[in-house]
TORMI-448814 format. One record per atom (N, C-alpha, C): x, y, z. Coordinates in steps of 0.1 Angstrom, whole numbers, padded with zeros to 4 digits, always signed. Layout:
REM residues N
XYZ/...
//
This chain:
REM residues 425
+0552-1082-0270/+0561-1093-0265/+0574-1087-0260/+0581-1079-0268/+0594-1073-0266/+0603-1082-0258/+0608-1077-0246/+0618-1085-0238/+0614-1098-0233/+0601-1100-0231/+0596-1113-0226/+0599-1125-0235/+0601-1122-0248/+0604-1133-0257/+0617-1140-0253/+0627-1132-0249/+0640-1137-0246/+0642-1141-0231/+0631-1141-0223/+0631-1145-0209/+0622-1157-0206/+0610-1157-0213/+0600-1167-0210/+0600-1179-0220/+0610-1180-0228/+0611-1191-0238/+0611-1205-0232/+0607-1215-0239/+0608-1229-0235/+0622-1234-0239/+0627-1243-0230/+0639-1250-0233/+0635-1264-0238/+0638-1268-0250/+0633-1281-0255/+0645-1289-0260/+0646-1301-0256/+0656-1310-0260/+0654-1317-0273/+0664-1322-0279/+0663-1327-0293/+0655-1340-0294/+0650-1345-0282/+0641-1357-0283/+0626-1352-0280/+0624-1339-0282/+0611-1332-0280/+0607-1331-0265/+0616-1334-0256/+0613-1333-0242/+0614-1318-0238/+0603-1312-0233/+0603-1299-0228/+0608-1299-0214/+0619-1291-0211/+0625-1291-0198/+0614-1284-0189/+0611-1290-0177/+0601-1284-0168/+0605-1270-0165/+0595-1261-0164/+0598-1247-0161/+0605-1245-0147/+0602-1254-0138/+0609-1253-0125/+0624-1255-0126/+0628-1263-0136/+0642-1266-0138/+0648-1255-0147/+0641-1252-0158/+0647-1242-0168/+0648-1228-0161/+0639-1225-0153/+0639-1212-0146/+0651-1211-0137/+0654-1222-0130/+0666-1222-0121/+0679-1220-0129/+0679-1227-0140/+0691-1226-0149/+0693-1211-0154/+0681-1206-0158/+0681-1192-0162/+0686-1182-0151/+0681-1185-0139/+0685-1177-0127/+0700-1178-0125/+0706-1189-0127/+0720-1191-0124/+0728-1182-0134/+0724-1182-0147/+0732-1173-0156/+0728-1159-0154/+0716-1156-0150/+0712-1142-0148/+0719-1136-0135/+0721-1145-0125/+0728-1140-0113/+0742-1137-0116/+0748-1145-0125/+0762-1142-0129/+0763-1128-0136/+0753-1124-0142/+0753-1111-0149/+0755-1100-0139/+0749-1101-0127/+0750-1091-0116/+0764-1090-0111/+0770-1102-0108/+0783-1102-0102/+0794-1099-0112/+0791-1100-0125/+0801-1097-0136/+0807-1083-0134/+0798-1074-0131/+0802-1060-0131/+0814-1057-0121/+0814-1064-0110/+0825-1062-0101/+0837-1072-0104/+0834-1084-0106/+0845-1094-0108/+0853-1093-0120/+0847-1089-0131/+0854-1088-0144/+0864-1077-0145/+0863-1068-0135/+0873-1057-0135/+0887-1062-0134/+0888-1072-0126/+0901-1078-0123/+0904-1091-0131/+0896-1093-0142/+0897-1105-0150/+0907-1104-0161/+0917-1113-0161/+0927-1113-0172/+0924-1123-0183/+0913-1131-0181/+0909-1141-0191/+0898-1137-0200/+0892-1147-0206/+0881-1145-0215/+0867-1145-0208/+0857-1140-0214/+0844-1140-0209/+0839-1155-0208/+0843-1163-0218/+0840-1177-0218/+0844-1185-0206/+0857-1183-0202/+0862-1190-0191/+0856-1185-0178/+0853-1173-0177/+0846-1167-0165/+0832-1173-0163/+0824-1173-0174/+0811-1178-0173/+0810-1193-0171/+0819-1200-0177/+0819-1215-0174/+0822-1217-0160/+0832-1211-0154/+0835-1213-0140/+0823-1209-0131/+0817-1198-0134/+0805-1193-0126/+0794-1203-0126/+0791-1208-0138/+0780-1217-0140/+0781-1230-0133/+0793-1236-0135/+0795-1250-0128/+0797-1248-0113/+0802-1237-0109/+0804-1234-0095/+0790-1234-0088/+0780-1227-0095/+0767-1226-0090/+0760-1240-0090/+0763-1248-0100/+0756-1261-0100/+0761-1270-0089/+0773-1268-0084/+0778-1276-0073/+0772-1273-0059/+0764-1262-0059/+0758-1259-0046/+0748-1269-0043/+0746-1272-0030/+0736-1282-0025/+0722-1280-0031/+0718-1268-0031/+0704-1265-0036/+0702-1268-0050/+0712-1270-0058/+0711-1274-0072/+0715-1288-0076/+0717-1296-0065/+0722-1309-0067/+0712-1319-0074/+0700-1315-0074/+0689-1323-0081/+0688-1320-0096/+0695-1310-0101/+0694-1307-0115/+0702-1317-0123/+0696-1323-0133/+0702-1333-0142/+0714-1326-0149/+0726-1332-0148/+0738-1326-0153/+0738-1326-0168/+0732-1336-0174/+0731-1336-0189/+0723-1324-0194/+0712-1322-0188/+0703-1310-0192/+0710-1297-0189/+0717-1296-0178/+0725-1284-0174/+0735-1281-0185/+0743-1292-0189/+0753-1290-0199/+0747-1285-0212/+0736-1291-0216/+0729-1288-0229/+0724-1273-0228/+0719-1269-0216/+0714-1256-0214/+0726-1246-0216/+0737-1249-0209/+0748-1240-0210/+0754-1238-0224/+0754-1249-0231/+0759-1249-0245/+0750-1239-0253/+0737-1240-0251/+0728-1231-0258/+0730-1217-0253/+0731-1215-0240/+0733-1201-0234/+0745-1195-0240/+0756-1202-0242/+0768-1196-0247/+0766-1191-0262/+0758-1198-0269/+0754-1194-0283/+0746-1181-0282/+0737-1180-0272/+0729-1168-0271/+0739-1156-0268/+0748-1158-0259/+0758-1147-0255/+0766-1144-0267/+0770-1154-0275/+0777-1151-0288/+0769-1142-0297/+0756-1144-0297/+0748-1135-0306/+0748-1121-0301/+0749-1119-0288/+0750-1106-0282/+0763-1099-0286/+0774-1107-0285/+0787-1102-0287/+0791-1102-0302/+0785-1110-0310/+0789-1112-0324/+0802-1120-0325/+0805-1128-0315/+0817-1136-0314/+0814-1150-0319/+0824-1157-0324/+0823-1171-0328/+0823-1180-0315/+0831-1177-0305/+0831-1183-0293/+0834-1173-0282/+0829-1176-0270/+0831-1166-0259/+0845-1166-0254/+0853-1176-0258/+0868-1175-0255/+0875-1164-0262/+0869-1159-0273/+0874-1148-0280/+0872-1135-0272/+0861-1134-0264/+0857-1121-0259/+0865-1118-0246/+0870-1106-0245/+0877-1102-0234/+0868-1100-0222/+0871-1106-0210/+0863-1105-0198/+0863-1091-0193/+0875-1084-0193/+0875-1070-0188/+0869-1061-0199/+0872-1064-0211/+0866-1055-0222/+0851-1056-0223/+0845-1067-0218/+0831-1068-0218/+0824-1057-0210/+0831-1052-0200/+0825-1042-0191/+0825-1028-0198/+0832-1027-0209/+0831-1014-0217/+0817-1011-0222/+0809-1022-0224/+0796-1020-0229/+0786-1015-0218/+0778-1005-0221/+0768-1000-0211/+0754-1003-0217/+0746-1008-0208/+0732-1010-0211/+0725-0997-0213/+0717-0996-0224/+0710-0984-0227/+0697-0984-0219/+0693-0972-0214/+0680-0971-0207/+0668-0975-0216/+0658-0980-0209/+0645-0983-0217/+0645-0997-0222/+0635-1000-0230/+0634-1013-0236/+0642-1014-0249/+0653-1022-0248/+0662-1023-0260/+0656-1030-0272/+0645-1037-0269/+0638-1044-0280/+0625-1037-0285/+0623-1025-0281/+0612-1017-0285/+0611-1017-0300/+0600-1019-0306/+0599-1019-0320/+0589-1009-0326/+0588-1008-0339/+0579-0999-0346/+0566-1005-0351/+0562-1016-0343/+0550-1023-0347/+0550-1027-0361/+0541-1023-0370/+0540-1027-0383/+0547-1018-0393/+0555-1008-0388/+0560-0998-0397/+0574-1002-0402/+0581-1011-0395/+0595-1014-0399/+0605-1004-0394/+0618-1008-0396/+0629-1000-0390/+0630-0987-0398/+0625-0986-0410/+0626-0974-0418/+0619-0962-0411/+0610-0965-0402/+0603-0954-0395/+0613-0946-0386/+0623-0953-0381/+0633-0946-0373/+0641-0936-0382/+0644-0940-0394/+0651-0931-0403/+0642-0919-0407/+0630-0922-0409/+0620-0911-0413/+0619-0901-0401/+0620-0906-0389/+0619-0896-0378/+0632-0887-0377/+0644-0893-0378/+0656-0885-0376/+0659-0876-0388/+0653-0879-0400/+0655-0871-0412/+0643-0862-0414/+0633-0863-0405/+0621-0854-0405/+0613-0857-0419/+0614-0869-0423/+0607-0872-0436/+0592-0870-0436/+0586-0874-0424/+0572-0873-0423/+0568-0858-0423/+0575-0850-0416/+0572-0835-0416/+0573-0829-0429/+0583-0833-0437/+0586-0826-0450/+0579-0834-0461/+0573-0845-0458/+0565-0852-0468/+0574-0857-0480/+0586-0861-0478/+0594-0868-0488/+0602-0879-0482/+0607-0888-0490/+0613-0900-0484/+0626-0898-0477/+0634-0888-0481/+0647-0885-0475/+0646-0873-0465/+0635-0866-0464/+0634-0856-0454/+0644-0845-0457/+0652-0841-0446/+0661-0830-0447/+0673-0834-0456/+0674-0847-0459/+0685-0851-0468/+0682-0851-0483/+0669-0847-0486/+0665-0846-0500/+0675-0839-0508/+0679-0844-0520/+0688-0838-0529/+0702-0838-0523/+0705-0844-0512/+0718-0845-0506/+0724-0859-0505/+0717-0868-0511/+0721-0882-0510/+0723-0888-0524/+0735-0894-0527/+0738-0900-0539/+0737-0915-0537/+0729-0922-0544/+0727-0937-0542/+0735-0944-0552/+0739-0957-0548/+0746-0966-0557/+0759-0959-0562/+0766-0953-0553/+0778-0945-0556/+0790-0951-0547/+0795-0962-0552/+0805-0969-0544/+0819-0962-0544/+0824-0959-0532/+0837-0952-0531/+0848-0962-0532/+0858-0959-0540/+0870-0969-0541/+0882-0963-0534/+0883-0950-0533/+0895-0945-0526/+0893-0931-0520/+0899-0929-0509/+0898-0916-0502/+0912-0910-0501/+0915-0900-0509/+0928-0894-0509/+0928-0882-0499/+0933-0884-0488/+0931-0874-0477/+0943-0865-0474/+0953-0865-0483/+0964-0855-0482/+0965-0848-0495/+0954-0845-0502/+0954-0838-0515/+0961-0824-0513/+0957-0817-0503/+0963-0804-0499/+0958-0801-0485/+0960-0789-0481/+0957-0785-0467/+0942-0784-0465/+0934-0784-0475/+0920-0780-0474/+0910-0790-0478/+0913-0801-0484/+0902-0809-0489/+0906-0824-0491/+0897-0832-0495/+0898-0846-0497/+0893-0850-0511/+0900-0858-0518/+0895-0864-0531/+0888-0877-0528/+0876-0879-0532/+0869-0891-0530/+0866-0897-0544/+0873-0908-0547/+0871-0915-0560/+0861-0925-0560/+0852-0925-0570/+0841-0935-0570/+0843-0945-0581/+0836-0956-0579/+0838-0968-0588/+0834-0964-0603/+0825-0955-0605/+0821-0951-0618/+0830-0941-0625/+0841-0938-0618/+0851-0928-0623/+0850-0914-0619/+0839-0911-0612/+0837-0897-0608/+0846-0894-0596/+0851-0882-0595/+0859-0877-0584/+0851-0866-0577/+0850-0867-0564/+0843-0857-0556/+0853-0850-0547/+0853-0837-0547/+0862-0830-0539/+0854-0825-0527/+0859-0828-0515/+0851-0825-0503/+0860-0818-0493/+0854-0809-0485/+0861-0803-0474/+0863-0813-0462/+0853-0821-0460/+0853-0831-0449/+0846-0844-0454/+0851-0855-0449/+0845-0868-0451/+0842-0874-0437/+0830-0878-0435/+0826-0886-0424/+0824-0901-0428/+0833-0910-0424/+0833-0924-0429/+0825-0932-0419/+0814-0938-0425/+0804-0945-0416/+0803-0960-0420/+0812-0964-0429/+0811-0979-0433/+0815-0987-0421/+0812-1000-0421/+0814-1009-0409/+0829-1011-0407/+0832-1016-0395/+0845-1021-0391/+0849-1032-0401/+0840-1041-0405/+0842-1052-0414/+0848-1047-0427/+0842-1036-0432/+0847-1030-0445/+0861-1024-0443/+0863-1018-0431/+0877-1012-0428/+0887-1023-0428/+0884-1034-0421/+0893-1046-0420/+0897-1051-0434/+0887-1051-0443/+0889-1057-0456/+0896-1047-0466/+0893-1034-0464/+0897-1025-0475/+0906-1013-0471/+0910-1013-0458/+0917-1001-0453/+0930-0999-0461/+0937-1009-0466/+0950-1007-0473/+0948-1001-0486/+0937-1004-0493/+0935-0999-0507/+0926-0986-0506/+0918-0985-0496/+0908-0974-0496/+0913-0961-0492/+0924-0960-0485/+0929-0947-0480/+0943-0945-0486/+0945-0933-0492/+0958-0928-0497/+0961-0915-0492/+0972-0913-0484/+0981-0923-0480/+0975-0933-0470/+0982-0943-0466/+0977-0953-0457/+0974-0946-0443/+0965-0952-0436/+0961-0947-0423/+0973-0947-0413/+0973-0938-0404/+0983-0938-0393/+0983-0952-0386/+0995-0955-0380/+0996-0968-0374/+0986-0970-0363/+0984-0960-0355/+0974-0961-0344/+0960-0965-0349/+0957-0959-0360/+0943-0962-0366/+0943-0977-0372/+0954-0981-0378/+0955-0995-0383/+0954-1005-0372/+0961-1002-0360/+0960-1011-0349/+0946-1012-0343/+0939-1000-0343/+0925-1001-0339/+0916-1009-0348/+0918-1008-0361/+0910-1016-0370/+0913-1031-0369/+0926-1034-0367/+0930-1048-0365/+0926-1053-0352/+0927-1045-0341/+0925-1050-0328/+0910-1052-0324/+0902-1042-0328/+0888-1044-0325/+0882-1055-0333/+0873-1063-0327/+0868-1075-0333/+0854-1072-0340/+0851-1080-0350/+0839-1078-0358/+0834-1092-0362/+0822-1095-0358/+0817-1108-0361/+0803-1108-0368/+0798-1120-0370/+0786-1122-0377/+0775-1129-0369/+0763-1123-0369/+0751-1129-0364/+0740-1127-0374/+0733-1138-0377/+0722-1137-0387/+0709-1141-0382/+0698-1136-0388/+0685-1140-0385/+0678-1148-0396/+0669-1156-0392/+0661-1164-0402/+0646-1162-0399/+0639-1157-0408/+0625-1154-0406/+0617-1164-0414/+0608-1171-0407/+0599-1181-0413/+0585-1177-0410/+0577-1175-0421/+0563-1172-0420/+0554-1184-0424/+0544-1187-0415/+0535-1198-0418/+0521-1193-0422/+0514-1201-0429/+0500-1197-0433/+0491-1195-0421/+0494-1201-0410/+0486-1199-0398/+0495-1203-0386/+0492-1197-0374/+0500-1199-0362/+0496-1213-0357/+0507-1221-0355/+0504-1235-0350/+0508-1236-0335/+0512-1225-0329/+0517-1226-0315/+0506-1218-0306/+0506-1222-0293/+0496-1215-0284/+0499-1200-0282/+0488-1193-0278/+0489-1178-0277/+0500-1174-0267/+0502-1182-0256/+0511-1178-0245/+0525-1183-0248/+0528-1189-0259/+0541-1194-0262/+0549-1183-0269/+0561-1181-0264/+0570-1170-0270/+0581-1175-0278/+0584-1188-0278/+0594-1194-0286/+0602-1204-0278/+0613-1209-0285/+0620-1220-0278/+0635-1220-0282/+0643-1225-0272/+0657-1227-0275/+0660-1242-0276/+0670-1245-0284/+0673-1259-0287/+0684-1265-0279/+0681-1275-0271/+0691-1282-0263/+0694-1295-0269/+0706-1296-0275/+0709-1308-0282/+0715-1319-0273/+0709-1331-0273/+0715-1342-0267/+0727-1347-0275/+0737-1352-0268/+0749-1355-0275/+0747-1365-0286/+0739-1375-0284/+0737-1386-0294/+0729-1380-0306/+0721-1369-0304/+0714-1363-0315/+0723-1354-0323/+0731-1346-0317/+0739-1336-0324/+0750-1344-0332/+0754-1355-0327/+0764-1363-0334/+0759-1368-0348/+0745-1369-0349/+0739-1374-0361/+0741-1364-0373/+0742-1351-0369/+0743-1341-0380/+0757-1336-0382/+0766-1337-0372/+0780-1333-0373/+0787-1341-0384/+0794-1334-0393/+0800-1340-0404/+0792-1342-0416/+0779-1337-0415/+0770-1339-0426/+0767-1325-0432/+0759-1324-0443/+0756-1311-0449/+0747-1303-0440/+0742-1309-0429/+0733-1301-0420/+0741-1297-0407/+0754-1298-0407/+0762-1295-0395/+0760-1280-0391/+0757-1271-0401/+0755-1257-0397/+0744-1254-0388/+0734-1264-0387/+0722-1262-0379/+0726-1262-0364/+0737-1267-0360/+0741-1267-0346/+0742-1253-0340/+0744-1243-0348/+0745-1229-0343/+0733-1221-0345/+0722-1227-0349/+0709-1221-0348/+0704-1224-0334/+0704-1214-0325/+0701-1217-0311/+0687-1215-0306/+0679-1209-0315/+0665-1207-0310/+0656-1200-0321/+0643-1202-0319/+0633-1195-0327/+0623-1188-0317/+0620-1175-0321/+0612-1167-0312/+0600-1160-0319/+0589-1158-0312/+0578-1150-0318/+0583-1136-0321/+0576-1130-0330/+0579-1116-0334/+0567-1107-0331/+0569-1096-0324/+0558-1087-0320/+0551-1082-0333/+0538-1082-0333/+0530-1076-0343/+0531-1084-0356/+0537-1096-0356/+0538-1105-0367/+0534-1119-0363/+0521-1121-0361/+0516-1133-0354/+0519-1146-0361/+0523-1146-0373/+0526-1159-0380/+0540-1161-0383/+0549-1153-0377/+0563-1154-0380/+0571-1159-0368/+0581-1168-0371/+0591-1171-0361/+0605-1166-0366/+0612-1161-0356/+0625-1155-0360/+0636-1164-0353/+0645-1169-0362/+0656-1177-0356/+0669-1170-0357/+0678-1174-0348/+0691-1168-0347/+0702-1178-0350/+0713-1174-0357/+0724-1183-0360/+0737-1175-0358/+0747-1181-0353/+0760-1173-0350/+0772-1179-0357/+0782-1171-0357/+0796-1176-0361/+0798-1181-0374/+0808-1190-0375/+0812-1196-0388/+0800-1203-0395/+0792-1209-0387/+0780-1216-0394/+0770-1206-0399/+0769-1194-0392/+0761-1183-0397/+0766-1178-0410/+0779-1177-0411/+0785-1172-0424/+0783-1183-0435/+0785-1196-0431/+0783-1206-0441/+0769-1207-0446/+0759-1204-0437/+0745-1204-0441/+0742-1194-0453/+0749-1183-0453/+0748-1173-0463/+0751-1178-0477/+0760-1188-0477/+0764-1193-0490/+0755-1204-0496/+0745-1209-0488/+0737-1220-0492/+0724-1215-0499/+0719-1223-0508/+0706-1220-0515/+0695-1218-0505/+0686-1210-0508/+0674-1207-0499/+0667-1220-0496/+0665-1229-0506/+0657-1241-0503/+0664-1250-0493/+0677-1250-0494/+0685-1258-0484/+0684-1253-0470/+0685-1240-0469/+0683-1233-0456/+0669-1236-0450/+0659-1234-0458/+0646-1236-0454/+0643-1251-0450/+0649-1260-0458/+0647-1274-0454/+0654-1277-0441/+0665-1271-0438/+0672-1273-0425/+0664-1267-0414/+0657-1256-0416/+0649-1250-0405/+0637-1259-0402/+0631-1264-0413/+0619-1273-0411/+0624-1286-0404/+0636-1291-0407/+0641-1302-0399/+0642-1299-0385/+0646-1287-0381/+0647-1283-0367/+0633-1283-0361/+0624-1276-0367/+0610-1275-0362/+0605-1289-0359/+0606-1298-0368/+0600-1311-0367/+0608-1321-0358/+0621-1317-0356/+0629-1325-0347/+0626-1321-0332/+0623-1308-0329/+0622-1304-0316/+0607-1302-0311/+0598-1298-0320/+0585-1295-0316/+0575-1307-0318/+0565-1307-0309/+0556-1319-0308/+0544-1316-0318/+0542-1304-0322/+0530-1301-0330/+0532-1305-0345/+0521-1305-0352/+0522-1307-0367/+0526-1294-0373/+0537-1294-0380/+0542-1281-0385/+0538-1280-0400/+0531-1270-0404/+0527-1268-0418/+0539-1262-0426/+0538-1264-0439/+0549-1258-0447/+0547-1243-0447/+0559-1236-0446/+0558-1221-0446/+0553-1215-0459/+0549-1203-0458/+0544-1195-0470/+0554-1185-0474/+0564-1181-0465/+0574-1171-0468/+0586-1174-0459/+0598-1169-0465/+0610-1172-0458/+0621-1162-0462/+0629-1157-0452/+0639-1147-0455/+0650-1148-0445/+0662-1147-0449/+0674-1146-0440/+0682-1134-0442/+0689-1130-0432/+0699-1119-0434/+0712-1125-0439/+0720-1116-0444/+0733-1121-0450/+0743-1110-0448/+0747-1108-0436/+0756-1096-0433/+0771-1099-0437/+0775-1111-0437/+0789-1113-0440/+0792-1112-0455/+0784-1118-0463/+0787-1118-0477/+0784-1105-0484/+0777-1096-0477/+0774-1083-0482/+0786-1074-0482/+0791-1070-0494/+0804-1063-0494/+0803-1049-0487/+0791-1045-0484/+0790-1032-0477/+0790-1033-0462/+0791-1046-0457/+0791-1048-0443/+0802-1057-0438/+0803-1069-0444/+0813-1079-0441/+0811-1084-0426/+0799-1084-0421/+0797-1088-0407/+0786-1080-0401/+0784-1082-0388/+0772-1076-0382/+0776-1064-0373/+0784-1067-0362/+0788-1056-0353/+0800-1060-0345/+0806-1050-0338/+0819-1052-0332/+0818-1056-0317/+0829-1061-0312/+0831-1065-0298/+0845-1063-0294/+0847-1064-0281/+0861-1063-0275/+0866-1077-0273/+0877-1081-0280/+0882-1094-0280/+0895-1095-0271/+0900-1107-0269/+0912-1108-0262/+0924-1102-0270/+0922-1102-0284/+0932-1095-0292/+0932-1080-0290/+0920-1075-0288/+0918-1060-0285/+0927-1057-0272/+0926-1066-0262/+0933-1063-0250/+0948-1064-0252/+0952-1074-0260/+0967-1076-0262/+0973-1064-0270/+0966-1059-0280/+0971-1048-0288/+0970-1035-0280/+0960-1034-0271/+0959-1023-0263/+0952-1011-0270/+0942-1014-0278/+0935-1004-0286/+0921-1002-0281/+0914-0993-0287/+0900-0990-0282/+0892-0983-0293/+0879-0981-0291/+0871-0974-0300/+0875-0959-0301/+0882-0954-0291/+0886-0940-0291/+0896-0938-0302/+0906-0948-0304/+0915-0947-0315/+0909-0947-0328/+0899-0956-0330/+0892-0957-0342/+0884-0944-0345/+0879-0938-0335/+0871-0926-0337/+0879-0913-0340/+0892-0914-0337/+0901-0902-0339/+0901-0898-0353/+0898-0885-0356/+0898-0881-0370/+0912-0879-0376/+0913-0879-0389/+0925-0876-0396/+0924-0861-0398/+0935-0854-0395/+0935-0839-0395/+0947-0834-0403/+0945-0821-0407/+0956-0813-0413/+0957-0801-0405/+0969-0795-0404/+0971-0782-0397/+0968-0771-0406/+0959-0762-0402/+0954-0751-0411/+0951-0739-0403/+0948-0728-0409/+0943-0716-0402/+0929-0718-0397/+0925-0712-0386/+0911-0713-0381/+0902-0708-0392/+0889-0713-0392/+0879-0709-0401/+0876-0694-0399/+0871-0688-0410/+0867-0673-0410/+0855-0671-0401/+0855-0659-0395/+0844-0654-0387/+0833-0648-0396/+0822-0643-0391/+0812-0637-0399/+0817-0626-0407/+0827-0618-0402/+0831-0607-0409/+0842-0610-0420/+0844-0623-0422/+0854-0627-0432/+0868-0626-0427/+0870-0624-0414/+0883-0624-0409/+0887-0637-0402/+0900-0640-0401/+0904-0652-0395/+0900-0652-0380/+0897-0663-0374/+0894-0664-0360/+0906-0666-0352/+0918-0665-0358/+0931-0667-0351/+0932-0656-0340/+0938-0659-0329/+0940-0650-0318/+0949-0639-0323/+0944-0626-0322/+0952-0615-0328/+0966-0613-0321/+0967-0618-0308/+0979-0618-0301/+0989-0628-0306/+0984-0638-0313/+0993-0649-0319/+0989-0651-0333/+0993-0642-0342/+0988-0643-0356/+0992-0655-0363/+1001-0663-0358/+1005-0675-0365/+0998-0687-0360/+0987-0685-0351/+0980-0696-0345/+0974-0705-0356/+0976-0718-0355/+0971-0728-0364/+0962-0738-0357/+0954-0745-0364/+0945-0755-0357/+0945-0768-0365/+0940-0778-0359/+0939-0791-0365/+0925-0792-0372/+0924-0793-0385/+0912-0794-0392/+0908-0809-0394/+0897-0813-0390/+0893-0827-0392/+0889-0829-0407/+0896-0837-0414/+0892-0838-0428/+0886-0852-0431/+0890-0862-0424/+0883-0875-0425/+0880-0879-0410/+0867-0881-0408/+0862-0885-0395/+0855-0899-0396/+0855-0905-0384/+0850-0919-0384/+0838-0920-0374/+0827-0925-0379/+0815-0928-0371/+0811-0942-0373/+0799-0946-0367/+0795-0960-0367/+0796-0966-0354/+0789-0977-0352/+0788-0984-0339/+0802-0987-0333/+0811-0992-0342/+0824-0996-0337/+0833-0985-0331/+0829-0972-0334/+0836-0961-0328/+0830-0956-0315/+0820-0963-0311/+0813-0959-0298/+0820-0965-0286/+0824-0957-0276/+0831-0963-0264/+0823-0973-0257/+0810-0970-0255/+0802-0978-0246/+0789-0984-0252/+0785-0979-0264/+0773-0984-0270/+0775-0991-0284/+0787-0997-0285/+0791-1004-0297/+0781-1016-0299/+0780-1020-0311/+0771-1031-0315/+0756-1027-0316/+0753-1014-0314/+0739-1010-0314/+0736-0999-0323/+0724-0997-0327/+0720-0986-0336/+0721-0973-0328/+0718-0973-0315/+0719-0960-0308/+0734-0956-0307/+0743-0966-0306/+0757-0962-0306/+0761-0956-0319/+0756-0962-0330/+0759-0956-0344/+0754-0942-0345/+0741-0940-0341/+0735-0927-0342/+0743-0916-0334/+0746-0920-0322/+0753-0911-0313/+0767-0907-0319/+0773-0917-0325/+0786-0915-0331/+0785-0905-0343/+0774-0906-0350/+0772-0896-0361/+0770-0882-0355/+0762-0881-0344/+0760-0868-0338/+0774-0863-0333/+0782-0872-0327/+0795-0868-0322/+0803-0861-0333/+0803-0867-0345/+0812-0862-0355/+0806-0849-0361/+0793-0848-0362/+0786-0836-0366/+0790-0824-0356/+0790-0827-0343/+0793-0817-0333/+0808-0813-0335/+0817-0823-0338/+0831-0820-0340/+0832-0809-0351/+0824-0810-0362/+0825-0800-0372/+0819-0787-0368/+0808-0787-0361/+0802-0774-0357/+0811-0767-0347/+0818-0775-0338/+0828-0769-0329/+0839-0763-0337/+0844-0770-0347/+0855-0765-0355/+0852-0751-0362/+0839-0750-0367/+0835-0738-0373/+0829-0728-0363/+0829-0732-0350/+0824-0722-0341/+0809-0720-0342/+0802-0730-0346/+0788-0729-0348/+0780-0733-0336/+0770-0725-0332/+0760-0729-0322/+0750-0738-0327/+0742-0743-0318/+0731-0753-0323/+0721-0746-0332/+0719-0733-0331/+0710-0726-0340/+0716-0722-0353/+0729-0726-0355/+0735-0724-0368/+0743-0710-0369/+0743-0702-0358/+0750-0690-0358/+0764-0691-0352/+0773-0683-0357/+0787-0683-0352/+0788-0680-0337/+0796-0686-0330/+0799-0683-0316/+0814-0680-0315/+0817-0673-0304/+0832-0671-0302/+0839-0684-0300/+0850-0685-0307/+0858-0698-0306/+0867-0697-0293/+0869-0709-0287/+0878-0709-0276/+0892-0707-0282/+0901-0701-0273/+0915-0698-0278/+0921-0711-0283/+0927-0711-0294/+0933-0723-0301/+0948-0724-0297/
//
């Protein structure tokens, strides 16, 4: 299924009316066409992505060739489409998202929804750690990983050479270098207490200015598939009179569940998406209440007989203290503060002598015996530190490679692990 799931879905209204494909495809084409023109027009945009998309959508609707589209359906479609875009950005509303900052994101080559069939995401970790080759769970990281070791403080000015890492269980670890890979959400919550001394002002501005939001998934497994083989899923178009029935009630959070989709290689599972404040609220609800809400949606929108599910699972990124959200984006506040991922990625350094060469002698230039260099002692990786692939796993992985390379460059190491001549410092 991969990408087709998010292109060939049905648009269904809250009275179970399926929007004809001839209409829904034209509406999809309107928003897809705006994707093409964004790349040029947003460069000079001083406003939000939300205002830009709203203007583009209704401008297209006013064209003569679209005059036959029912405006109520068009509005319902656009409300749903904005929720979809919020799931891409991890924003609560598109008015938060910087129009110009949106262009910082680059599409990765290939199928971004490619999956590992029945193996799960852990297969990716096994590949990069060579776990399969070495026949152990952690691969090259075997005996190099401490689990359930919560860090409470990073003292990064202990001396010129190292960092003290204090753990919740009282243990102190002395390290030459620390690569910090926790989420931007954790940094926003803990930066004041986590680092001693406090982070430089530029780093604090980056943490405050870059935005971090929540997107959650809801997986519902049924005892048997009740949908046709060629059906890939549906998005929910709420009629005004129907959405008003749940607003102000305990089911109000359901407004931000914008669709359910089939899952490749999982023929009995539908995967739902929920965004923003309601996505965070859902994490606080009992499982049976969330499941009851999902079943309400299925039976509200779908014409088929819906069996009771046999399994159910949701993500909970915001309430998890190790994440505090899902991924980062460029907000209007990012623009106002004038910060970027580059500032977040900048390492904390101390001035020190260059590392020793193979012969045990300093790599300092003999003509300048007092030459000193900046030693990276605390480095920052993770998706939020990626200039152009933020919010993605490949962005996080590349950020880790970037920081590993920073260390090998500092020590003058080649890719095969041998010392290489250092550039003049």
